PDB file of N, CA, C and O in Angstrom:
ATOM      1  N   MET A   1       0.843  -1.164   0.000  1.00  0.00           N
ATOM      2  CA  MET A   1       0.000   0.000   0.000  1.00  0.00           C
ATOM      3  C   MET A   1       0.891   1.229   0.000  1.00  0.00           C
ATOM      4  O   MET A   1       1.884   1.287   0.725  1.00  0.00           O
ATOM      5  N   VAL A   2       0.538   2.192  -0.800  1.00  0.00           N
ATOM      6  CA  VAL A   2       1.263   3.450  -0.849  1.00  0.00           C
ATOM      7  C   VAL A   2       0.304   4.558  -0.458  1.00  0.00           C
ATOM      8  O   VAL A   2      -0.768   4.694  -1.047  1.00  0.00           O
ATOM      9  N   ILE A   3       0.680   5.339   0.521  1.00  0.00           N
ATOM     10  CA  ILE A   3      -0.102   6.498   0.923  1.00  0.00           C
ATOM     11  C   ILE A   3       0.607   7.717   0.358  1.00  0.00           C
ATOM     12  O   ILE A   3       1.795   7.920   0.608  1.00  0.00           O
ATOM     13  N   THR A   4      -0.112   8.523  -0.396  1.00  0.00           N
ATOM     14  CA  THR A   4       0.498   9.700  -0.997  1.00  0.00           C
ATOM     15  C   THR A   4      -0.289  10.948  -0.650  1.00  0.00           C
ATOM     16  O   THR A   4      -1.504  10.907  -0.454  1.00  0.00           O
ATOM     17  N   LYS A   5       0.409  12.026  -0.580  1.00  0.00           N
ATOM     18  CA  LYS A   5      -0.193  13.343  -0.409  1.00  0.00           C
ATOM     19  C   LYS A   5       0.787  14.308  -1.041  1.00  0.00           C
ATOM     20  O   LYS A   5       1.880  14.527  -0.520  1.00  0.00           O
ATOM     21  N   GLY A   6       0.398  14.878  -2.151  1.00  0.00           N
ATOM     22  CA  GLY A   6       1.324  15.736  -2.872  1.00  0.00           C
ATOM     23  C   GLY A   6       2.469  14.900  -3.409  1.00  0.00           C
ATOM     24  O   GLY A   6       2.234  13.873  -4.046  1.00  0.00           O
ATOM     25  N   LYS A   7       3.696  15.315  -3.168  1.00  0.00           N
ATOM     26  CA  LYS A   7       4.865  14.585  -3.650  1.00  0.00           C
ATOM     27  C   LYS A   7       5.397  13.580  -2.632  1.00  0.00           C
ATOM     28  O   LYS A   7       6.218  12.729  -2.973  1.00  0.00           O
ATOM     29  N   ALA A   8       4.938  13.674  -1.390  1.00  0.00           N
ATOM     30  CA  ALA A   8       5.428  12.761  -0.348  1.00  0.00           C
ATOM     31  C   ALA A   8       4.710  11.422  -0.457  1.00  0.00           C
ATOM     32  O   ALA A   8       3.512  11.371  -0.739  1.00  0.00           O
ATOM     33  N   ARG A   9       5.450  10.337  -0.231  1.00  0.00           N
ATOM     34  CA  ARG A   9       4.894   8.991  -0.303  1.00  0.00           C
ATOM     35  C   ARG A   9       5.439   8.160   0.842  1.00  0.00           C
ATOM     36  O   ARG A   9       6.585   8.330   1.258  1.00  0.00           O
ATOM     37  N   ILE A  10       4.619   7.273   1.340  1.00  0.00           N
ATOM     38  CA  ILE A  10       5.104   6.290   2.297  1.00  0.00           C
ATOM     39  C   ILE A  10       4.566   4.934   1.859  1.00  0.00           C
ATOM     40  O   ILE A  10       3.367   4.781   1.626  1.00  0.00           O
ATOM     41  N   LEU A  11       5.440   3.970   1.749  1.00  0.00           N
ATOM     42  CA  LEU A  11       5.074   2.628   1.328  1.00  0.00           C
ATOM     43  C   LEU A  11       4.887   1.766   2.566  1.00  0.00           C
ATOM     44  O   LEU A  11       5.777   1.674   3.411  1.00  0.00           O
ATOM     45  N   ILE A  12       3.731   1.141   2.667  1.00  0.00           N
ATOM     46  CA  ILE A  12       3.461   0.222   3.764  1.00  0.00           C
ATOM     47  C   ILE A  12       3.445  -1.177   3.172  1.00  0.00           C
ATOM     48  O   ILE A  12       2.550  -1.520   2.400  1.00  0.00           O
ATOM     49  N   THR A  13       4.425  -1.975   3.531  1.00  0.00           N
ATOM     50  CA  THR A  13       4.553  -3.321   3.011  1.00  0.00           C
ATOM     51  C   THR A  13       3.652  -4.246   3.812  1.00  0.00           C
ATOM     52  O   THR A  13       3.868  -4.452   5.006  1.00  0.00           O
ATOM     53  N   GLN A  14       2.646  -4.802   3.156  1.00  0.00           N
ATOM     54  CA  GLN A  14       1.689  -5.674   3.823  1.00  0.00           C
ATOM     55  C   GLN A  14       1.947  -7.116   3.429  1.00  0.00           C
ATOM     56  O   GLN A  14       1.227  -7.682   2.606  1.00  0.00           O
ATOM     57  N   ASN A  15       2.975  -7.706   4.019  1.00  0.00           N
ATOM     58  CA  ASN A  15       3.270  -9.109   3.748  1.00  0.00           C
ATOM     59  C   ASN A  15       3.676  -9.805   5.043  1.00  0.00           C
ATOM     60  O   ASN A  15       3.699  -9.187   6.107  1.00  0.00           O
ATOM     61  N   CYS A  16       3.993 -11.086   4.944  1.00  0.00           N
ATOM     62  CA  CYS A  16       4.317 -11.870   6.146  1.00  0.00           C
ATOM     63  C   CYS A  16       5.508 -11.299   6.919  1.00  0.00           C
ATOM     64  O   CYS A  16       5.583 -11.436   8.140  1.00  0.00           O
ATOM     65  N   ARG A  17       6.423 -10.667   6.215  1.00  0.00           N
ATOM     66  CA  ARG A  17       7.609 -10.109   6.869  1.00  0.00           C
ATOM     67  C   ARG A  17       7.233  -9.031   7.891  1.00  0.00           C
ATOM     68  O   ARG A  17       7.866  -8.929   8.942  1.00  0.00           O
ATOM     69  N   SER A  18       6.216  -8.232   7.593  1.00  0.00           N
ATOM     70  CA  SER A  18       5.846  -7.111   8.462  1.00  0.00           C
ATOM     71  C   SER A  18       4.568  -7.368   9.258  1.00  0.00           C
ATOM     72  O   SER A  18       3.997  -6.438   9.827  1.00  0.00           O
ATOM     73  N   CYS A  19       4.120  -8.613   9.303  1.00  0.00           N
ATOM     74  CA  CYS A  19       2.846  -8.957   9.948  1.00  0.00           C
ATOM     75  C   CYS A  19       3.034  -9.321  11.420  1.00  0.00           C
ATOM     76  O   CYS A  19       4.005  -9.980  11.792  1.00  0.00           O
ATOM     77  N   GLU A  20       2.087  -8.877  12.251  1.00  0.00           N
ATOM     78  CA  GLU A  20       2.158  -9.201  13.673  1.00  0.00           C
ATOM     79  C   GLU A  20       1.916 -10.680  13.944  1.00  0.00           C
ATOM     80  O   GLU A  20       2.268 -11.168  15.018  1.00  0.00           O
ATOM     81  N   TRP A  21       1.330 -11.400  13.007  1.00  0.00           N
ATOM     82  CA  TRP A  21       1.036 -12.820  13.193  1.00  0.00           C
ATOM     83  C   TRP A  21       2.212 -13.712  12.813  1.00  0.00           C
ATOM     84  O   TRP A  21       2.089 -14.935  12.873  1.00  0.00           O
ATOM     85  N   ASN A  22       3.340 -13.143  12.428  1.00  0.00           N
ATOM     86  CA  ASN A  22       4.542 -13.894  12.093  1.00  0.00           C
ATOM     87  C   ASN A  22       5.372 -14.061  13.367  1.00  0.00           C
ATOM     88  O   ASN A  22       5.939 -13.095  13.877  1.00  0.00           O
ATOM     89  N   PHE A  23       5.439 -15.278  13.868  1.00  0.00           N
ATOM     90  CA  PHE A  23       6.221 -15.578  15.060  1.00  0.00           C
ATOM     91  C   PHE A  23       7.384 -16.478  14.661  1.00  0.00           C
ATOM     92  O   PHE A  23       7.260 -17.703  14.631  1.00  0.00           O
ATOM     93  N   ASP A  24       8.506 -15.854  14.359  1.00  0.00           N
ATOM     94  CA  ASP A  24       9.721 -16.585  13.967  1.00  0.00           C
ATOM     95  C   ASP A  24       9.447 -17.595  12.865  1.00  0.00           C
ATOM     96  O   ASP A  24       9.889 -18.742  12.942  1.00  0.00           O
ATOM     97  N   GLY A  25       8.719 -17.170  11.839  1.00  0.00           N
ATOM     98  CA  GLY A  25       8.474 -18.029  10.689  1.00  0.00           C
ATOM     99  C   GLY A  25       7.254 -18.917  10.791  1.00  0.00           C
ATOM    100  O   GLY A  25       6.998 -19.727   9.899  1.00  0.00           O
ATOM    101  N   MET A  26       6.493 -18.777  11.874  1.00  0.00           N
ATOM    102  CA  MET A  26       5.251 -19.536  12.046  1.00  0.00           C
ATOM    103  C   MET A  26       4.083 -18.561  12.036  1.00  0.00           C
ATOM    104  O   MET A  26       4.130 -17.512  12.678  1.00  0.00           O
ATOM    105  N   CYS A  27       3.035 -18.918  11.302  1.00  0.00           N
ATOM    106  CA  CYS A  27       1.866 -18.046  11.185  1.00  0.00           C
ATOM    107  C   CYS A  27       0.898 -18.312  12.337  1.00  0.00           C
ATOM    108  O   CYS A  27       0.572 -19.463  12.629  1.00  0.00           O
ATOM    109  N   ALA A  28       0.443 -17.247  12.983  1.00  0.00           N
ATOM    110  CA  ALA A  28      -0.513 -17.364  14.081  1.00  0.00           C
ATOM    111  C   ALA A  28      -1.864 -16.772  13.708  1.00  0.00           C
ATOM    112  O   ALA A  28      -2.713 -16.570  14.576  1.00  0.00           O
ATOM    113  N   ALA A  29      -2.071 -16.490  12.420  1.00  0.00           N
ATOM    114  CA  ALA A  29      -3.336 -15.917  11.966  1.00  0.00           C
ATOM    115  C   ALA A  29      -4.342 -17.029  11.684  1.00  0.00           C
ATOM    116  O   ALA A  29      -3.984 -18.077  11.148  1.00  0.00           O
ATOM    117  N   HIS A  30      -5.585 -16.798  12.042  1.00  0.00           N
ATOM    118  CA  HIS A  30      -6.650 -17.739  11.732  1.00  0.00           C
ATOM    119  C   HIS A  30      -7.265 -17.327  10.401  1.00  0.00           C
ATOM    120  O   HIS A  30      -7.738 -16.199  10.264  1.00  0.00           O
ATOM    121  N   GLY A  31      -7.268 -18.211   9.434  1.00  0.00           N
ATOM    122  CA  GLY A  31      -7.862 -17.918   8.142  1.00  0.00           C
ATOM    123  C   GLY A  31      -6.920 -17.251   7.166  1.00  0.00           C
ATOM    124  O   GLY A  31      -7.344 -16.846   6.084  1.00  0.00           O
ATOM    125  N   GLY A  32      -5.653 -17.127   7.520  1.00  0.00           N
ATOM    126  CA  GLY A  32      -4.673 -16.522   6.624  1.00  0.00           C
ATOM    127  C   GLY A  32      -4.200 -17.514   5.573  1.00  0.00           C
ATOM    128  O   GLY A  32      -4.707 -18.632   5.493  1.00  0.00           O
ATOM    129  N   PHE A  33      -3.247 -17.110   4.785  1.00  0.00           N
ATOM    130  CA  PHE A  33      -2.724 -17.961   3.717  1.00  0.00           C
ATOM    131  C   PHE A  33      -2.105 -19.235   4.280  1.00  0.00           C
ATOM    132  O   PHE A  33      -2.330 -20.319   3.741  1.00  0.00           O
ATOM    133  N   TYR A  34      -1.333 -19.123   5.350  1.00  0.00           N
ATOM    134  CA  TYR A  34      -0.673 -20.284   5.938  1.00  0.00           C
ATOM    135  C   TYR A  34      -1.461 -20.925   7.072  1.00  0.00           C
ATOM    136  O   TYR A  34      -1.095 -22.005   7.536  1.00  0.00           O
ATOM    137  N   ASN A  35      -2.527 -20.290   7.525  1.00  0.00           N
ATOM    138  CA  ASN A  35      -3.350 -20.755   8.639  1.00  0.00           C
ATOM    139  C   ASN A  35      -2.544 -20.829   9.937  1.00  0.00           C
ATOM    140  O   ASN A  35      -1.316 -20.735   9.930  1.00  0.00           O
ATOM    141  N   TYR A  36      -3.247 -20.996  11.028  1.00  0.00           N
ATOM    142  CA  TYR A  36      -2.631 -20.997  12.350  1.00  0.00           C
ATOM    143  C   TYR A  36      -1.648 -22.154  12.473  1.00  0.00           C
ATOM    144  O   TYR A  36      -1.995 -23.311  12.237  1.00  0.00           O
ATOM    145  N   GLY A  37      -0.416 -21.820  12.847  1.00  0.00           N
ATOM    146  CA  GLY A  37       0.616 -22.833  13.067  1.00  0.00           C
ATOM    147  C   GLY A  37       1.377 -23.251  11.828  1.00  0.00           C
ATOM    148  O   GLY A  37       2.308 -24.052  11.913  1.00  0.00           O
ATOM    149  N   GLY A  38       0.993 -22.718  10.672  1.00  0.00           N
ATOM    150  CA  GLY A  38       1.678 -23.077   9.434  1.00  0.00           C
ATOM    151  C   GLY A  38       3.036 -22.389   9.325  1.00  0.00           C
ATOM    152  O   GLY A  38       3.217 -21.267   9.798  1.00  0.00           O
ATOM    153  N   GLN A  39       3.974 -23.071   8.702  1.00  0.00           N
ATOM    154  CA  GLN A  39       5.303 -22.494   8.500  1.00  0.00           C
ATOM    155  C   GLN A  39       5.240 -21.495   7.346  1.00  0.00           C
ATOM    156  O   GLN A  39       4.708 -21.804   6.280  1.00  0.00           O
ATOM    157  N   ILE A  40       5.782 -20.304   7.559  1.00  0.00           N
ATOM    158  CA  ILE A  40       5.812 -19.274   6.523  1.00  0.00           C
ATOM    159  C   ILE A  40       6.979 -19.575   5.597  1.00  0.00           C
ATOM    160  O   ILE A  40       8.142 -19.467   5.984  1.00  0.00           O
ATOM    161  N   LEU A  41       6.650 -19.953   4.369  1.00  0.00           N
ATOM    162  CA  LEU A  41       7.669 -20.314   3.401  1.00  0.00           C
ATOM    163  C   LEU A  41       8.084 -19.134   2.534  1.00  0.00           C
ATOM    164  O   LEU A  41       9.206 -19.089   2.031  1.00  0.00           O
ATOM    165  N   ASN A  42       7.175 -18.180   2.362  1.00  0.00           N
ATOM    166  CA  ASN A  42       7.453 -17.004   1.532  1.00  0.00           C
ATOM    167  C   ASN A  42       7.067 -15.766   2.334  1.00  0.00           C
ATOM    168  O   ASN A  42       5.882 -15.467   2.485  1.00  0.00           O
ATOM    169  N   ARG A  43       8.056 -15.048   2.847  1.00  0.00           N
ATOM    170  CA  ARG A  43       7.772 -13.879   3.683  1.00  0.00           C
ATOM    171  C   ARG A  43       7.220 -12.706   2.890  1.00  0.00           C
ATOM    172  O   ARG A  43       6.778 -11.724   3.486  1.00  0.00           O
ATOM    173  N   LYS A  44       7.231 -12.780   1.560  1.00  0.00           N
ATOM    174  CA  LYS A  44       6.678 -11.714   0.733  1.00  0.00           C
ATOM    175  C   LYS A  44       5.209 -11.958   0.383  1.00  0.00           C
ATOM    176  O   LYS A  44       4.598 -11.156  -0.324  1.00  0.00           O
ATOM    177  N   LYS A  45       4.649 -13.051   0.870  1.00  0.00           N
ATOM    178  CA  LYS A  45       3.255 -13.396   0.604  1.00  0.00           C
ATOM    179  C   LYS A  45       2.333 -12.411   1.317  1.00  0.00           C
ATOM    180  O   LYS A  45       2.615 -11.992   2.440  1.00  0.00           O
ATOM    181  N   GLU A  46       1.235 -12.044   0.665  1.00  0.00           N
ATOM    182  CA  GLU A  46       0.244 -11.142   1.243  1.00  0.00           C
ATOM    183  C   GLU A  46      -1.049 -11.905   1.508  1.00  0.00           C
ATOM    184  O   GLU A  46      -1.416 -12.796   0.743  1.00  0.00           O
ATOM    185  N   CYS A  47      -1.737 -11.556   2.591  1.00  0.00           N
ATOM    186  CA  CYS A  47      -3.045 -12.154   2.855  1.00  0.00           C
ATOM    187  C   CYS A  47      -3.941 -11.117   3.534  1.00  0.00           C
ATOM    188  O   CYS A  47      -3.484 -10.053   3.950  1.00  0.00           O
ATOM    189  N   ASN A  48      -5.224 -11.456   3.632  1.00  0.00           N
ATOM    190  CA  ASN A  48      -6.178 -10.499   4.189  1.00  0.00           C
ATOM    191  C   ASN A  48      -6.163 -10.434   5.713  1.00  0.00           C
ATOM    192  O   ASN A  48      -6.860  -9.600   6.292  1.00  0.00           O
ATOM    193  N   CYS A  49      -5.394 -11.284   6.371  1.00  0.00           N
ATOM    194  CA  CYS A  49      -5.295 -11.261   7.841  1.00  0.00           C
ATOM    195  C   CYS A  49      -4.171 -10.349   8.333  1.00  0.00           C
ATOM    196  O   CYS A  49      -3.921 -10.265   9.536  1.00  0.00           O
ATOM    197  N   TRP A  50      -3.502  -9.671   7.417  1.00  0.00           N
ATOM    198  CA  TRP A  50      -2.335  -8.875   7.778  1.00  0.00           C
ATOM    199  C   TRP A  50      -2.685  -7.788   8.789  1.00  0.00           C
ATOM    200  O   TRP A  50      -3.673  -7.068   8.643  1.00  0.00           O
ATOM    201  N   GLN A  51      -1.850  -7.692   9.810  1.00  0.00           N
ATOM    202  CA  GLN A  51      -1.880  -6.607  10.788  1.00  0.00           C
ATOM    203  C   GLN A  51      -0.437  -6.179  10.989  1.00  0.00           C
ATOM    204  O   GLN A  51       0.470  -7.011  10.976  1.00  0.00           O
ATOM    205  N   ILE A  52      -0.227  -4.903  11.171  1.00  0.00           N
ATOM    206  CA  ILE A  52       1.138  -4.396  11.285  1.00  0.00           C
ATOM    207  C   ILE A  52       1.805  -4.897  12.569  1.00  0.00           C
ATOM    208  O   ILE A  52       1.208  -4.860  13.645  1.00  0.00           O
ATOM    209  N   SER A  53       3.038  -5.360  12.441  1.00  0.00           N
ATOM    210  CA  SER A  53       3.784  -5.803  13.621  1.00  0.00           C
ATOM    211  C   SER A  53       4.318  -4.581  14.369  1.00  0.00           C
ATOM    212  O   SER A  53       4.489  -3.509  13.789  1.00  0.00           O
ATOM    213  N   PHE A  54       4.573  -4.759  15.643  1.00  0.00           N
ATOM    214  CA  PHE A  54       5.087  -3.657  16.453  1.00  0.00           C
ATOM    215  C   PHE A  54       6.445  -3.201  15.931  1.00  0.00           C
ATOM    216  O   PHE A  54       6.712  -2.002  15.846  1.00  0.00           O
ATOM    217  N   LYS A  55       7.297  -4.152  15.585  1.00  0.00           N
ATOM    218  CA  LYS A  55       8.636  -3.827  15.083  1.00  0.00           C
ATOM    219  C   LYS A  55       8.553  -3.001  13.799  1.00  0.00           C
ATOM    220  O   LYS A  55       9.297  -2.035  13.630  1.00  0.00           O
ATOM    221  N   TYR A  56       7.647  -3.381  12.896  1.00  0.00           N
ATOM    222  CA  TYR A  56       7.491  -2.646  11.642  1.00  0.00           C
ATOM    223  C   TYR A  56       6.891  -1.265  11.896  1.00  0.00           C
ATOM    224  O   TYR A  56       7.293  -0.284  11.269  1.00  0.00           O
ATOM    225  N   PHE A  57       5.926  -1.189  12.817  1.00  0.00           N
ATOM    226  CA  PHE A  57       5.331   0.097  13.163  1.00  0.00           C
ATOM    227  C   PHE A  57       6.384   1.055  13.710  1.00  0.00           C
ATOM    228  O   PHE A  57       6.396   2.235  13.361  1.00  0.00           O
ATOM    229  N   VAL A  58       7.264   0.546  14.566  1.00  0.00           N
ATOM    230  CA  VAL A  58       8.333   1.387  15.131  1.00  0.00           C
ATOM    231  C   VAL A  58       9.257   1.879  14.025  1.00  0.00           C
ATOM    232  O   VAL A  58       9.662   3.041  14.027  1.00  0.00           O
ATOM    233  N   SER A  59       9.595   0.999  13.077  1.00  0.00           N
ATOM    234  CA  SER A  59      10.480   1.424  11.996  1.00  0.00           C
ATOM    235  C   SER A  59       9.821   2.488  11.120  1.00  0.00           C
ATOM    236  O   SER A  59      10.498   3.402  10.650  1.00  0.00           O
ATOM    237  N   LEU A  60       8.513   2.384  10.895  1.00  0.00           N
ATOM    238  CA  LEU A  60       7.801   3.418  10.140  1.00  0.00           C
ATOM    239  C   LEU A  60       7.707   4.715  10.935  1.00  0.00           C
ATOM    240  O   LEU A  60       7.878   5.803  10.385  1.00  0.00           O
ATOM    241  N   SER A  61       7.438   4.593  12.223  1.00  0.00           N
ATOM    242  CA  SER A  61       7.234   5.787  13.040  1.00  0.00           C
ATOM    243  C   SER A  61       8.508   6.606  13.208  1.00  0.00           C
ATOM    244  O   SER A  61       8.437   7.793  13.527  1.00  0.00           O
ATOM    245  N   LYS A  62       9.651   6.004  13.001  1.00  0.00           N
ATOM    246  CA  LYS A  62      10.896   6.767  13.053  1.00  0.00           C
ATOM    247  C   LYS A  62      10.986   7.771  11.917  1.00  0.00           C
ATOM    248  O   LYS A  62      11.723   8.753  12.004  1.00  0.00           O
ATOM    249  N   ARG A  63      10.228   7.521  10.841  1.00  0.00           N
ATOM    250  CA  ARG A  63      10.208   8.440   9.704  1.00  0.00           C
ATOM    251  C   ARG A  63       9.023   9.397   9.765  1.00  0.00           C
ATOM    252  O   ARG A  63       8.872  10.266   8.906  1.00  0.00           O
ATOM    253  N   LEU A  64       8.186   9.233  10.782  1.00  0.00           N
ATOM    254  CA  LEU A  64       6.977  10.038  10.887  1.00  0.00           C
ATOM    255  C   LEU A  64       6.951  10.814  12.192  1.00  0.00           C
ATOM    256  O   LEU A  64       7.691  10.513  13.129  1.00  0.00           O
ATOM    257  N   GLU A  65       6.102  11.801  12.236  1.00  0.00           N
ATOM    258  CA  GLU A  65       5.892  12.591  13.437  1.00  0.00           C
ATOM    259  C   GLU A  65       4.391  12.617  13.705  1.00  0.00           C
ATOM    260  O   GLU A  65       3.603  12.841  12.786  1.00  0.00           O
ATOM    261  N   VAL A  66       3.989  12.389  14.956  1.00  0.00           N
ATOM    262  CA  VAL A  66       2.575  12.425  15.313  1.00  0.00           C
ATOM    263  C   VAL A  66       2.271  13.765  15.958  1.00  0.00           C
ATOM    264  O   VAL A  66       2.946  14.193  16.894  1.00  0.00           O
ATOM    265  N   LYS A  67       1.247  14.414  15.441  1.00  0.00           N
ATOM    266  CA  LYS A  67       0.831  15.695  15.978  1.00  0.00           C
ATOM    267  C   LYS A  67      -0.676  15.800  15.830  1.00  0.00           C
ATOM    268  O   LYS A  67      -1.202  15.698  14.721  1.00  0.00           O
ATOM    269  N   ASN A  68      -1.377  16.003  16.944  1.00  0.00           N
ATOM    270  CA  ASN A  68      -2.838  16.110  16.950  1.00  0.00           C
ATOM    271  C   ASN A  68      -3.506  14.897  16.292  1.00  0.00           C
ATOM    272  O   ASN A  68      -4.392  15.052  15.453  1.00  0.00           O
ATOM    273  N   ASN A  69      -3.072  13.682  16.681  1.00  0.00           N
ATOM    274  CA  ASN A  69      -3.616  12.425  16.151  1.00  0.00           C
ATOM    275  C   ASN A  69      -3.493  12.289  14.642  1.00  0.00           C
ATOM    276  O   ASN A  69      -4.320  11.629  14.013  1.00  0.00           O
ATOM    277  N   ARG A  70      -2.494  12.892  14.062  1.00  0.00           N
ATOM    278  CA  ARG A  70      -2.240  12.768  12.631  1.00  0.00           C
ATOM    279  C   ARG A  70      -0.761  12.455  12.428  1.00  0.00           C
ATOM    280  O   ARG A  70       0.097  12.922  13.176  1.00  0.00           O
ATOM    281  N   LEU A  71      -0.485  11.661  11.408  1.00  0.00           N
ATOM    282  CA  LEU A  71       0.897  11.354  11.076  1.00  0.00           C
ATOM    283  C   LEU A  71       1.406  12.385  10.088  1.00  0.00           C
ATOM    284  O   LEU A  71       0.731  12.695   9.106  1.00  0.00           O
ATOM    285  N   LEU A  72       2.571  12.908  10.336  1.00  0.00           N
ATOM    286  CA  LEU A  72       3.168  13.885   9.444  1.00  0.00           C
ATOM    287  C   LEU A  72       4.429  13.295   8.830  1.00  0.00           C
ATOM    288  O   LEU A  72       5.286  12.772   9.543  1.00  0.00           O
ATOM    289  N   LEU A  73       4.539  13.377   7.535  1.00  0.00           N
ATOM    290  CA  LEU A  73       5.706  12.909   6.806  1.00  0.00           C
ATOM    291  C   LEU A  73       6.220  14.069   5.982  1.00  0.00           C
ATOM    292  O   LEU A  73       5.610  14.460   4.986  1.00  0.00           O
ATOM    293  N   LYS A  74       7.337  14.611   6.402  1.00  0.00           N
ATOM    294  CA  LYS A  74       7.926  15.757   5.705  1.00  0.00           C
ATOM    295  C   LYS A  74       6.894  16.865   5.492  1.00  0.00           C
ATOM    296  O   LYS A  74       6.708  17.373   4.386  1.00  0.00           O
ATOM    297  N   LYS A  75       6.235  17.216   6.591  1.00  0.00           N
ATOM    298  CA  LYS A  75       5.226  18.279   6.605  1.00  0.00           C
ATOM    299  C   LYS A  75       3.992  17.938   5.768  1.00  0.00           C
ATOM    300  O   LYS A  75       3.268  18.834   5.334  1.00  0.00           O
ATOM    301  N   VAL A  76       3.750  16.641   5.540  1.00  0.00           N
ATOM    302  CA  VAL A  76       2.550  16.198   4.833  1.00  0.00           C
ATOM    303  C   VAL A  76       1.700  15.422   5.816  1.00  0.00           C
ATOM    304  O   VAL A  76       2.218  14.592   6.563  1.00  0.00           O
ATOM    305  N   GLU A  77       0.430  15.674   5.825  1.00  0.00           N
ATOM    306  CA  GLU A  77      -0.474  15.087   6.813  1.00  0.00           C
ATOM    307  C   GLU A  77      -1.136  13.837   6.260  1.00  0.00           C
ATOM    308  O   GLU A  77      -1.651  13.839   5.142  1.00  0.00           O
ATOM    309  N   ILE A  78      -1.119  12.760   7.054  1.00  0.00           N
ATOM    310  CA  ILE A  78      -1.795  11.521   6.700  1.00  0.00           C
ATOM    311  C   ILE A  78      -2.677  11.138   7.885  1.00  0.00           C
ATOM    312  O   ILE A  78      -2.179  10.991   9.001  1.00  0.00           O
ATOM    313  N   LYS A  79      -3.986  10.974   7.655  1.00  0.00           N
ATOM    314  CA  LYS A  79      -4.893  10.645   8.745  1.00  0.00           C
ATOM    315  C   LYS A  79      -4.632   9.226   9.250  1.00  0.00           C
ATOM    316  O   LYS A  79      -4.386   8.311   8.463  1.00  0.00           O
ATOM    317  N   LEU A  80      -4.689   9.055  10.573  1.00  0.00           N
ATOM    318  CA  LEU A  80      -4.585   7.730  11.149  1.00  0.00           C
ATOM    319  C   LEU A  80      -5.857   6.967  10.827  1.00  0.00           C
ATOM    320  O   LEU A  80      -6.949   7.531  10.890  1.00  0.00           O
ATOM    321  N   GLY A  81      -5.733   5.707  10.487  1.00  0.00           N
ATOM    322  CA  GLY A  81      -6.903   4.926  10.166  1.00  0.00           C
ATOM    323  C   GLY A  81      -6.607   3.444  10.211  1.00  0.00           C
ATOM    324  O   GLY A  81      -5.583   3.023  10.749  1.00  0.00           O
ATOM    325  N   ARG A  82      -7.482   2.669   9.657  1.00  0.00           N
ATOM    326  CA  ARG A  82      -7.376   1.226   9.679  1.00  0.00           C
ATOM    327  C   ARG A  82      -6.126   0.721   8.960  1.00  0.00           C
ATOM    328  O   ARG A  82      -5.603  -0.338   9.309  1.00  0.00           O
ATOM    329  N   THR A  83      -5.646   1.452   7.976  1.00  0.00           N
ATOM    330  CA  THR A  83      -4.502   0.999   7.195  1.00  0.00           C
ATOM    331  C   THR A  83      -3.222   0.942   8.011  1.00  0.00           C
ATOM    332  O   THR A  83      -2.314   0.186   7.665  1.00  0.00           O
ATOM    333  N   LEU A  84      -3.121   1.717   9.081  1.00  0.00           N
ATOM    334  CA  LEU A  84      -1.951   1.642   9.947  1.00  0.00           C
ATOM    335  C   LEU A  84      -2.365   1.045  11.243  1.00  0.00           C
ATOM    336  O   LEU A  84      -1.538   0.882  12.139  1.00  0.00           O
TER     337      LEU A  84
END
């Protein structure tokens, strides 16, 4: 997913690598591509159970600034929502 506003862009990678349900290569999502307890063979795989992992959120937030419940990227405003 790419969020854009003007010329600023932030790419949110929604795959097993950045998913909170990835526990050292094992999937803990119910109804996901690998199902609960399945071994993740392709970390670039995308599924509809994706939720952002804390580690990935922290890495994104280092490039962002929060002000008045809004994310700012290089003085560009992005509303907080379900996508993050």
